[in-house]
N, CA, C and O atoms as CSV, one atom per row, in Angstrom:
chain,resi,resn,atom,element,x,y,z
A,1,MET,N,N,39.135,-9.636,103.237
A,1,MET,CA,C,40.071,-9.384,102.250
A,1,MET,C,C,39.707,-8.092,101.776
A,1,MET,O,O,38.572,-7.905,101.339
A,2,ASN,N,N,40.845,-6.870,101.832
A,2,ASN,CA,C,40.371,-5.736,101.548
A,2,ASN,C,C,40.693,-5.324,99.970
A,2,ASN,O,O,41.757,-5.695,99.475
A,3,LEU,N,N,39.953,-4.718,99.369
A,3,LEU,CA,C,39.941,-4.708,97.817
A,3,LEU,C,C,39.665,-3.222,97.606
A,3,LEU,O,O,38.729,-2.646,98.161
A,4,THR,N,N,40.553,-2.610,96.748
A,4,THR,CA,C,40.251,-1.144,96.068
A,4,THR,C,C,39.008,-1.128,95.366
A,4,THR,O,O,38.407,-2.177,95.134
A,5,GLN,N,N,38.554,0.059,94.990
A,5,GLN,CA,C,37.111,0.273,94.315
A,5,GLN,C,C,37.163,-0.397,92.947
A,5,GLN,O,O,36.108,-0.808,92.463
A,6,GLU,N,N,38.112,-0.513,92.404
A,6,GLU,CA,C,38.398,-0.957,90.968
A,6,GLU,C,C,38.282,-2.628,91.443
A,6,GLU,O,O,37.285,-3.186,90.984
A,7,GLU,N,N,39.041,-3.348,92.169
A,7,GLU,CA,C,39.080,-4.610,92.522
A,7,GLU,C,C,37.677,-5.045,92.809
A,7,GLU,O,O,37.178,-6.021,92.248
A,8,TRP,N,N,37.032,-4.293,93.708
A,8,TRP,CA,C,35.763,-4.674,94.412
A,8,TRP,C,C,34.884,-4.867,93.072
A,8,TRP,O,O,34.541,-5.983,92.684
A,9,VAL,N,N,34.563,-3.708,92.426
A,9,VAL,CA,C,33.895,-3.637,91.223
A,9,VAL,C,C,33.815,-4.904,90.093
A,9,VAL,O,O,32.824,-5.505,89.679
A,10,SER,N,N,35.374,-5.083,89.731
A,10,SER,CA,C,35.230,-5.847,88.780
A,10,SER,C,C,35.191,-7.299,89.186
A,10,SER,O,O,34.978,-8.102,88.276
A,11,GLN,N,N,35.361,-7.758,90.393
A,11,GLN,CA,C,35.157,-8.951,91.066
A,11,GLN,C,C,33.728,-8.859,91.189
A,11,GLN,O,O,33.153,-9.625,90.416
A,12,LEU,N,N,33.036,-8.227,91.851
A,12,LEU,CA,C,31.774,-8.015,91.893
A,12,LEU,C,C,30.895,-8.359,90.537
A,12,LEU,O,O,29.947,-9.144,90.500
A,13,GLU,N,N,31.450,-7.553,89.374
A,13,GLU,CA,C,30.483,-7.729,88.224
A,13,GLU,C,C,30.753,-9.157,87.654
A,13,GLU,O,O,29.917,-9.673,86.913
A,14,ALA,N,N,31.709,-9.691,87.930
A,14,ALA,CA,C,31.941,-11.172,87.355
A,14,ALA,C,C,31.548,-12.169,88.381
A,14,ALA,O,O,31.918,-13.338,88.274
A,15,ASP,N,N,30.802,-11.754,89.387
A,15,ASP,CA,C,30.391,-13.146,90.312
A,15,ASP,C,C,28.960,-13.152,90.431
A,15,ASP,O,O,28.320,-12.180,90.832
A,16,GLU,N,N,28.474,-14.209,90.094
A,16,GLU,CA,C,27.108,-14.510,90.187
A,16,GLU,C,C,26.581,-14.945,91.294
A,16,GLU,O,O,25.374,-15.061,91.507
A,17,ASN,N,N,27.584,-15.233,92.137
A,17,ASN,CA,C,27.142,-15.534,93.689
A,17,ASN,C,C,27.285,-14.502,94.685
A,17,ASN,O,O,27.553,-14.726,95.865
A,18,SER,N,N,27.095,-13.349,94.167
A,18,SER,CA,C,27.426,-12.058,95.095
A,18,SER,C,C,26.357,-11.472,95.719
A,18,SER,O,O,25.325,-11.353,95.059
A,19,VAL,N,N,26.386,-11.018,97.032
A,19,VAL,CA,C,25.499,-10.395,98.025
A,19,VAL,C,C,26.289,-9.033,98.408
A,19,VAL,O,O,27.476,-9.111,98.723
A,20,ILE,N,N,25.604,-7.754,98.379
A,20,ILE,CA,C,26.269,-6.625,98.749
A,20,ILE,C,C,25.836,-6.230,100.153
A,20,ILE,O,O,24.613,-6.271,100.286
A,21,LEU,N,N,26.498,-5.869,101.210
A,21,LEU,CA,C,26.279,-5.663,102.351
A,21,LEU,C,C,26.508,-4.509,102.782
A,21,LEU,O,O,27.710,-4.276,102.907
A,22,ASP,N,N,25.669,-3.505,103.122
A,22,ASP,CA,C,26.199,-1.947,103.401
A,22,ASP,C,C,25.975,-1.989,105.301
A,22,ASP,O,O,24.832,-1.983,105.758
A,23,VAL,N,N,26.842,-2.017,105.959
A,23,VAL,CA,C,26.742,-2.034,107.358
A,23,VAL,C,C,26.920,-0.837,108.181
A,23,VAL,O,O,27.316,-0.874,109.346
A,24,ARG,N,N,26.578,0.358,107.457
A,24,ARG,CA,C,26.351,1.479,108.068
A,24,ARG,C,C,25.071,1.723,108.857
A,24,ARG,O,O,24.330,0.740,108.865
A,25,THR,N,N,24.579,2.896,109.590
A,25,THR,CA,C,23.393,2.881,110.295
A,25,THR,C,C,22.309,3.296,109.277
A,25,THR,O,O,22.713,3.940,108.309
A,26,GLU,N,N,21.139,3.051,109.347
A,26,GLU,CA,C,19.859,3.406,108.778
A,26,GLU,C,C,20.029,5.070,108.228
A,26,GLU,O,O,19.723,5.436,107.093
A,27,GLU,N,N,20.503,5.825,109.142
A,27,GLU,CA,C,20.596,7.092,108.710
A,27,GLU,C,C,21.689,7.409,107.550
A,27,GLU,O,O,21.435,7.971,106.484
A,28,GLU,N,N,22.721,7.022,107.897
A,28,GLU,CA,C,23.712,6.980,106.958
A,28,GLU,C,C,23.085,6.433,105.312
A,28,GLU,O,O,23.343,6.930,104.216
A,29,CYS,N,N,22.377,5.492,105.570
A,29,CYS,CA,C,22.043,4.470,104.391
A,29,CYS,C,C,20.907,5.503,103.738
A,29,CYS,O,O,20.769,5.447,102.516
A,30,ASN,N,N,20.217,6.292,104.371
A,30,ASN,CA,C,19.222,7.323,103.595
A,30,ASN,C,C,19.735,8.528,102.757
A,30,ASN,O,O,19.066,9.262,102.031
A,31,ASP,N,N,21.176,8.574,103.037
A,31,ASP,CA,C,21.973,9.350,101.938
A,31,ASP,C,C,22.107,8.771,100.809
A,31,ASP,O,O,22.352,9.515,99.859
A,32,GLY,N,N,21.993,7.283,100.546
A,32,GLY,CA,C,22.348,6.539,99.405
A,32,GLY,C,C,22.940,5.284,99.516
A,32,GLY,O,O,23.758,5.134,100.423
A,33,ILE,N,N,22.756,4.602,98.973
A,33,ILE,CA,C,23.114,3.159,99.035
A,33,ILE,C,C,23.862,2.543,97.515
A,33,ILE,O,O,23.534,3.051,96.443
A,34,ILE,N,N,24.692,1.621,97.566
A,34,ILE,CA,C,25.051,0.983,96.349
A,34,ILE,C,C,24.057,0.012,95.852
A,34,ILE,O,O,23.646,-0.848,96.630
A,35,PRO,N,N,23.585,0.065,94.509
A,35,PRO,CA,C,22.363,-0.470,94.384
A,35,PRO,C,C,22.380,-2.235,94.649
A,35,PRO,O,O,23.284,-2.987,94.282
A,36,ASN,N,N,21.328,-2.568,95.263
A,36,ASN,CA,C,21.078,-4.138,95.710
A,36,ASN,C,C,21.377,-4.442,96.947
A,36,ASN,O,O,20.899,-5.457,97.455
A,37,ALA,N,N,22.137,-3.695,97.571
A,37,ALA,CA,C,22.879,-3.550,98.850
A,37,ALA,C,C,21.940,-4.191,99.876
A,37,ALA,O,O,20.810,-3.708,99.799
A,38,ILE,N,N,22.074,-5.145,100.820
A,38,ILE,CA,C,21.455,-5.496,101.873
A,38,ILE,C,C,22.197,-4.726,103.088
A,38,ILE,O,O,23.397,-4.825,103.345
A,39,ILE,N,N,21.137,-3.848,103.867
A,39,ILE,CA,C,21.515,-2.976,104.963
A,39,ILE,C,C,21.790,-3.747,106.294
A,39,ILE,O,O,20.914,-4.508,106.705
A,40,MET,N,N,22.687,-3.631,106.830
A,40,MET,CA,C,22.851,-4.560,108.189
A,40,MET,C,C,23.615,-3.847,109.019
A,40,MET,O,O,24.836,-3.926,108.887
A,41,ASP,N,N,22.977,-2.908,110.160
A,41,ASP,CA,C,23.885,-2.129,110.975
A,41,ASP,C,C,24.858,-2.783,111.958
A,41,ASP,O,O,24.518,-3.434,112.946
A,42,ILE,N,N,26.040,-2.544,111.585
A,42,ILE,CA,C,27.199,-3.150,112.529
A,42,ILE,C,C,26.889,-2.897,113.962
A,42,ILE,O,O,26.890,-3.748,114.852
A,43,TYR,N,N,26.625,-1.634,114.081
A,43,TYR,CA,C,26.333,-1.164,115.345
A,43,TYR,C,C,25.269,-1.890,116.275
A,43,TYR,O,O,25.229,-1.590,117.468
A,44,GLU,N,N,24.525,-2.712,115.816
A,44,GLU,CA,C,23.480,-3.505,116.522
A,44,GLU,C,C,23.859,-4.391,117.264
A,44,GLU,O,O,23.076,-5.019,117.977
A,45,GLY,N,N,25.178,-4.607,117.228
A,45,GLY,CA,C,26.070,-5.907,118.169
A,45,GLY,C,C,25.536,-6.941,117.957
A,45,GLY,O,O,25.670,-7.327,116.796
A,46,TYR,N,N,24.844,-7.713,118.749
A,46,TYR,CA,C,24.597,-8.946,118.905
A,46,TYR,C,C,23.388,-9.295,117.958
A,46,TYR,O,O,23.208,-10.483,117.691
A,47,GLU,N,N,22.453,-8.233,117.373
A,47,GLU,CA,C,21.732,-8.556,116.343
A,47,GLU,C,C,22.240,-8.849,114.999
A,47,GLU,O,O,21.868,-9.709,114.200
A,48,PHE,N,N,23.271,-7.862,114.896
A,48,PHE,CA,C,23.703,-7.805,113.826
A,48,PHE,C,C,24.803,-9.229,113.607
A,48,PHE,O,O,24.992,-9.620,112.455
A,49,ILE,N,N,25.268,-9.715,114.399
A,49,ILE,CA,C,25.721,-11.144,114.397
A,49,ILE,C,C,24.763,-11.972,114.236
A,49,ILE,O,O,25.048,-12.892,113.469
A,50,LYS,N,N,23.325,-12.004,114.842
A,50,LYS,CA,C,22.339,-13.162,114.555
A,50,LYS,C,C,21.995,-12.750,113.025
A,50,LYS,O,O,21.705,-13.769,112.398
A,51,LYS,N,N,21.932,-11.538,112.193
A,51,LYS,CA,C,21.585,-11.465,111.106
A,51,LYS,C,C,22.717,-12.201,110.167
A,51,LYS,O,O,22.410,-12.978,109.262
A,52,LEU,N,N,24.004,-11.868,110.489
A,52,LEU,CA,C,25.238,-12.590,109.815
A,52,LEU,C,C,25.005,-14.181,109.921
A,52,LEU,O,O,25.151,-14.829,108.884
A,53,GLU,N,N,24.653,-14.849,111.104
A,53,GLU,CA,C,24.376,-16.214,111.135
A,53,GLU,C,C,23.310,-16.598,110.335
A,53,GLU,O,O,23.122,-17.785,110.070
A,54,ALA,N,N,22.512,-15.612,109.878
A,54,ALA,CA,C,21.318,-16.291,109.262
A,54,ALA,C,C,21.620,-16.386,107.753
A,54,ALA,O,O,20.907,-17.092,107.040
A,55,LEU,N,N,22.560,-15.759,107.299
A,55,LEU,CA,C,23.154,-15.506,105.933
A,55,LEU,C,C,23.841,-16.846,105.152
A,55,LEU,O,O,24.463,-17.649,105.847
A,56,ASP,N,N,23.752,-17.000,104.135
A,56,ASP,CA,C,24.275,-17.966,103.274
A,56,ASP,C,C,25.583,-17.952,103.261
A,56,ASP,O,O,26.083,-17.011,102.645
A,57,LYS,N,N,26.477,-18.898,103.877
A,57,LYS,CA,C,27.839,-19.054,104.026
A,57,LYS,C,C,28.453,-19.202,102.495
A,57,LYS,O,O,29.568,-18.749,102.233
A,58,THR,N,N,27.704,-19.816,101.590
A,58,THR,CA,C,28.308,-20.413,100.463
A,58,THR,C,C,27.956,-18.995,99.267
A,58,THR,O,O,28.131,-19.104,98.053
A,59,LYS,N,N,27.541,-17.973,99.821
A,59,LYS,CA,C,27.529,-16.862,98.842
A,59,LYS,C,C,28.915,-15.978,98.957
A,59,LYS,O,O,29.683,-16.376,99.833
A,60,ASN,N,N,29.287,-14.985,98.296
A,60,ASN,CA,C,30.299,-14.195,98.462
A,60,ASN,C,C,29.607,-12.782,98.565
A,60,ASN,O,O,28.685,-12.306,97.902
A,61,TYR,N,N,30.325,-12.279,99.576
A,61,TYR,CA,C,30.076,-11.078,100.037
A,61,TYR,C,C,31.013,-9.719,99.955
A,61,TYR,O,O,32.208,-9.714,100.249
A,62,TYR,N,N,30.318,-8.651,99.538
A,62,TYR,CA,C,30.977,-7.274,99.012
A,62,TYR,C,C,30.378,-6.685,100.323
A,62,TYR,O,O,29.175,-6.641,100.580
A,63,VAL,N,N,31.259,-6.298,101.012
A,63,VAL,CA,C,30.732,-5.417,102.387
A,63,VAL,C,C,31.466,-3.900,102.274
A,63,VAL,O,O,32.618,-3.709,101.886
A,64,TYR,N,N,30.517,-2.883,102.706
A,64,TYR,CA,C,31.140,-1.603,102.755
A,64,TYR,C,C,30.238,-0.839,103.551
A,64,TYR,O,O,29.035,-1.042,103.713
A,65,CYS,N,N,31.003,0.126,104.066
A,65,CYS,CA,C,30.578,1.209,105.039
A,65,CYS,C,C,30.930,3.068,104.493
A,65,CYS,O,O,31.119,3.395,103.322
A,66,ARG,N,N,30.936,3.870,105.491
A,66,ARG,CA,C,31.269,5.142,105.123
A,66,ARG,C,C,32.463,5.317,104.222
A,66,ARG,O,O,32.563,5.770,103.082
A,67,SER,N,N,33.637,4.656,105.365
A,67,SER,CA,C,35.031,4.963,104.765
A,67,SER,C,C,35.971,3.655,104.658
A,67,SER,O,O,37.101,3.649,104.171
A,68,GLY,N,N,35.260,2.501,105.230
A,68,GLY,CA,C,36.020,1.061,105.284
A,68,GLY,C,C,36.382,0.508,106.417
A,68,GLY,O,O,36.706,-0.679,106.463
A,69,ILE,N,N,36.375,1.371,107.581
A,69,ILE,CA,C,36.699,0.814,108.890
A,69,ILE,C,C,35.549,-0.176,109.257
A,69,ILE,O,O,35.904,-1.355,109.288
A,70,ARG,N,N,34.394,0.049,109.506
A,70,ARG,CA,C,33.336,-0.662,110.055
A,70,ARG,C,C,33.030,-2.030,109.317
A,70,ARG,O,O,32.706,-3.092,109.849
A,71,SER,N,N,33.222,-1.738,107.837
A,71,SER,CA,C,33.271,-2.980,106.804
A,71,SER,C,C,34.286,-4.057,107.223
A,71,SER,O,O,34.049,-5.232,107.503
A,72,GLU,N,N,35.569,-3.355,107.206
A,72,GLU,CA,C,36.566,-4.332,107.488
A,72,GLU,C,C,36.268,-5.007,108.877
A,72,GLU,O,O,36.399,-6.227,108.978
A,73,GLN,N,N,35.919,-4.338,109.820
A,73,GLN,CA,C,35.500,-5.066,110.905
A,73,GLN,C,C,34.460,-6.290,111.003
A,73,GLN,O,O,34.448,-7.289,111.723
A,74,ALA,N,N,33.485,-5.765,109.876
A,74,ALA,CA,C,32.345,-6.737,109.784
A,74,ALA,C,C,32.997,-7.936,108.771
A,74,ALA,O,O,32.609,-9.090,108.954
A,75,CYS,N,N,33.676,-7.745,108.039
A,75,CYS,CA,C,34.578,-8.897,107.169
A,75,CYS,C,C,35.210,-9.779,108.298
A,75,CYS,O,O,35.030,-10.995,108.352
A,76,GLU,N,N,35.953,-9.084,109.181
A,76,GLU,CA,C,36.496,-9.972,110.327
A,76,GLU,C,C,35.805,-10.963,111.050
A,76,GLU,O,O,36.184,-12.108,111.293
A,77,ILE,N,N,34.539,-10.297,111.437
A,77,ILE,CA,C,33.532,-11.167,112.192
A,77,ILE,C,C,33.016,-12.344,111.210
A,77,ILE,O,O,32.847,-13.502,111.594
A,78,MET,N,N,32.831,-11.973,110.130
A,78,MET,CA,C,32.480,-12.841,108.987
A,78,MET,C,C,33.272,-14.054,108.958
A,78,MET,O,O,32.861,-15.201,109.133
A,79,ASP,N,N,34.512,-13.652,108.704
A,79,ASP,CA,C,35.736,-14.644,108.859
A,79,ASP,C,C,35.727,-15.440,110.195
A,79,ASP,O,O,36.096,-16.607,110.063
A,80,GLU,N,N,35.467,-15.150,111.150
A,80,GLU,CA,C,35.152,-15.736,112.508
A,80,GLU,C,C,34.132,-16.725,112.730
A,80,GLU,O,O,34.234,-17.770,113.372
A,81,LEU,N,N,32.905,-16.159,111.977
A,81,LEU,CA,C,31.879,-16.996,111.779
A,81,LEU,C,C,31.864,-18.105,110.528
A,81,LEU,O,O,30.802,-18.684,110.295
A,82,GLY,N,N,32.689,-18.308,109.970
A,82,GLY,CA,C,32.909,-19.194,108.788
A,82,GLY,C,C,32.695,-18.868,107.458
A,82,GLY,O,O,32.531,-19.699,106.565
A,83,PHE,N,N,32.694,-17.612,107.313
A,83,PHE,CA,C,32.563,-17.214,106.226
A,83,PHE,C,C,33.727,-17.233,105.134
A,83,PHE,O,O,34.646,-16.445,105.356
A,84,ASP,N,N,33.797,-17.825,104.270
A,84,ASP,CA,C,35.116,-17.888,103.114
A,84,ASP,C,C,35.071,-16.626,102.399
A,84,ASP,O,O,36.225,-16.231,102.234
A,85,HIS,N,N,34.387,-15.992,102.006
A,85,HIS,CA,C,34.358,-15.018,100.912
A,85,HIS,C,C,33.612,-13.734,101.528
A,85,HIS,O,O,32.393,-13.656,101.371
A,86,ALA,N,N,34.201,-12.867,102.124
A,86,ALA,CA,C,33.808,-11.451,102.424
A,86,ALA,C,C,35.068,-10.472,101.968
A,86,ALA,O,O,36.250,-10.779,102.126
A,87,TYR,N,N,34.685,-9.469,101.486
A,87,TYR,CA,C,35.270,-8.587,100.799
A,87,TYR,C,C,35.163,-6.765,100.955
A,87,TYR,O,O,34.424,-5.940,100.417
A,88,ASN,N,N,36.041,-6.673,101.744
A,88,ASN,CA,C,35.810,-5.011,102.220
A,88,ASN,C,C,36.346,-4.204,101.023
A,88,ASN,O,O,37.384,-4.410,100.394
A,89,LEU,N,N,35.424,-3.247,100.840
A,89,LEU,CA,C,35.501,-2.088,100.087
A,89,LEU,C,C,36.238,-0.803,100.840
A,89,LEU,O,O,35.693,-0.071,101.666
A,90,LEU,N,N,37.702,-0.692,100.329
A,90,LEU,CA,C,38.693,0.116,100.796
A,90,LEU,C,C,38.243,1.586,100.436
A,90,LEU,O,O,38.007,1.887,99.266
A,91,GLY,N,N,38.144,2.377,101.337
A,91,GLY,CA,C,37.593,3.838,101.172
A,91,GLY,C,C,36.240,4.106,101.375
A,91,GLY,O,O,35.837,5.261,101.515
A,92,GLY,N,N,35.335,2.906,101.408
A,92,GLY,CA,C,34.119,2.943,101.729
A,92,GLY,C,C,33.372,3.679,100.662
A,92,GLY,O,O,33.922,3.939,99.592
A,93,ILE,N,N,31.994,4.064,100.946
A,93,ILE,CA,C,31.011,4.992,99.842
A,93,ILE,C,C,31.655,6.309,99.721
A,93,ILE,O,O,31.635,6.869,98.625
A,94,ILE,N,N,32.263,6.901,100.803
A,94,ILE,CA,C,32.990,8.113,100.660
A,94,ILE,C,C,33.691,8.300,99.318
A,94,ILE,O,O,33.656,9.322,98.633
A,95,GLU,N,N,34.344,7.141,99.038
A,95,GLU,CA,C,35.207,7.341,97.762
A,95,GLU,C,C,34.600,6.552,96.384
A,95,GLU,O,O,35.225,6.377,95.338
A,96,TRP,N,N,33.304,6.156,96.655
A,96,TRP,CA,C,32.651,5.361,95.636
A,96,TRP,C,C,32.213,6.400,94.475
A,96,TRP,O,O,31.602,7.458,94.627
A,97,SER,N,N,32.686,5.817,93.274
A,97,SER,CA,C,32.340,6.609,92.012
A,97,SER,C,C,31.017,6.093,91.228
A,97,SER,O,O,30.510,6.699,90.284
A,98,GLY,N,N,30.504,4.778,91.815
A,98,GLY,CA,C,29.728,4.138,91.097
A,98,GLY,C,C,28.180,4.756,91.312
A,98,GLY,O,O,27.950,5.864,91.796
A,99,ASP,N,N,27.145,3.771,90.835
A,99,ASP,CA,C,25.882,4.122,90.954
A,99,ASP,C,C,25.420,4.498,92.598
A,99,ASP,O,O,26.164,4.015,93.453
A,100,ILE,N,N,24.540,5.117,92.966
A,100,ILE,CA,C,23.900,5.363,94.354
A,100,ILE,C,C,22.465,5.151,94.098
A,100,ILE,O,O,21.957,5.850,93.222
A,101,VAL,N,N,21.761,4.333,94.696
A,101,VAL,CA,C,20.317,4.645,94.954
A,101,VAL,C,C,19.842,4.899,96.360
A,101,VAL,O,O,20.616,4.838,97.315
A,102,TYR,N,N,18.530,5.193,96.482
A,102,TYR,CA,C,18.017,5.264,98.043
A,102,TYR,C,C,17.211,4.424,98.324
A,102,TYR,O,O,16.376,3.991,97.530
A,103,PRO,N,N,17.349,4.034,99.604
A,103,PRO,CA,C,16.570,2.986,99.991
A,103,PRO,C,C,14.957,3.106,100.104
A,103,PRO,O,O,14.612,4.173,100.611
A,104,GLU,N,N,14.163,2.459,99.832
A,104,GLU,CA,C,12.904,2.566,99.760
A,104,GLU,C,C,12.327,2.754,101.325
A,104,GLU,O,O,12.854,2.219,102.301
A,105,ASP,N,N,11.308,3.495,101.369
A,105,ASP,CA,C,10.756,3.909,102.789
A,105,ASP,C,C,9.917,2.530,103.219
A,105,ASP,O,O,9.331,2.475,104.300
């Protein structure tokens, strides 16, 4: 499901069962990520699918990338894998106005 930044943030803040997924490359993530995001590069193909399959399907996933295209694809894949709640951030991190942190080395 696609959500605007405002919808994504307000739903995330009210959600005690949430997980944030950043599906960009490691290089892109080095420029900053949304706090508490788990980095899972969608370009890893089958490895990405395996990582998704290892996730808890009872959680609610808030997914983003640079512009919202890859994260929308990731949400579609998650839907096919049986995830009931995967929310795409429209506009991605390039339109993000919230906090940014840098991944630990």
